[in-house]
N, C-alpha and C positions, 0 to 999 in steps of 0.2 A: 054639580059645579055651581056653587052659589056666586052671585055677582054677575052672572051672564043671563041674558034674556033668551038667547037662542037655545034650541034643543041640543042635547048632548051629542047626538049623531052629527048635527050640523057643525058643532064646535070641533069634534074629532076630525071631520073632513077639513075644516079650515086650518086647524093646527097642523095636520099632516101635510096639507098642501103648502102651508107656509114653511114647514121644515124642509120639504123637498125643494122648494124654490131657493131657500137659504143654502142648501147643499150644492145645488147647481151653480149658484153665484160663487160660492167658496171654491169649488173645483175649477170654475172658469178663471177666477183670479189666480189660483195656484198655477194653472197652465200658462197664463200670461206672465206671471212672475218667473217661472222657469224659462220661458222663451226669452224674456228680457235678460235674465242672468246669462244665458247662452250668447245672446247678442252682445252683451257687454264684454264677455270673455273673448269672443271672436274679434270685436273691434279693438280691444286692448292689445291682443296679439298682433293684429294688423298694424296698429299704430306703432308698436315696438319695432315691427319689421321695417316699416317705412322710415322710422327714426334712425335705425341702424343703417339703412341704405343711404339716407341723407348724410349721415356722418362719414360713411365711406366715400361718397362722392365729394364731400367737402375736403376730406384728406387728399383725395386724388387731385382735386382742383389746386390745392395748395402746392402739392408736389409738382404739378405741371407748371404752375406759376414760377416756382423756384428754378425749374429747368429752363424756362423762357428767360429769366433774369441771367442765368449762367451763360446761355447762348448769346444774349445781347452783350454781355461783358466780353466774351470771346471775340465776337464780331468787332467790338470797339477796339480791343487790343490788336487785332489783325490790321484794322484800318490805321491805327497809330504806327504799327510796325512798317506797314507799306509806305506811309508818309515819310518815315525816317529813312527808309531805304532809298527813296527817290531823291 
């Protein structure tokens, strides 16, 4: 191995050690990437679930507000009718 001053056995050890460390880092990054993908998937599903729940609650709220308005109108009409009767 021309260009290197160290012995071949030392170089083999260093290259092998470097390769092993590289493999460990690559596997670690792969695991982290998979974990992040799973987390993103779970968070996306959770967000969609909460978004749907919020939409349902908003629709429910609007329905209740309409019912309140109708009841107010009925009360107002009854009061008008009672005043006319008196």
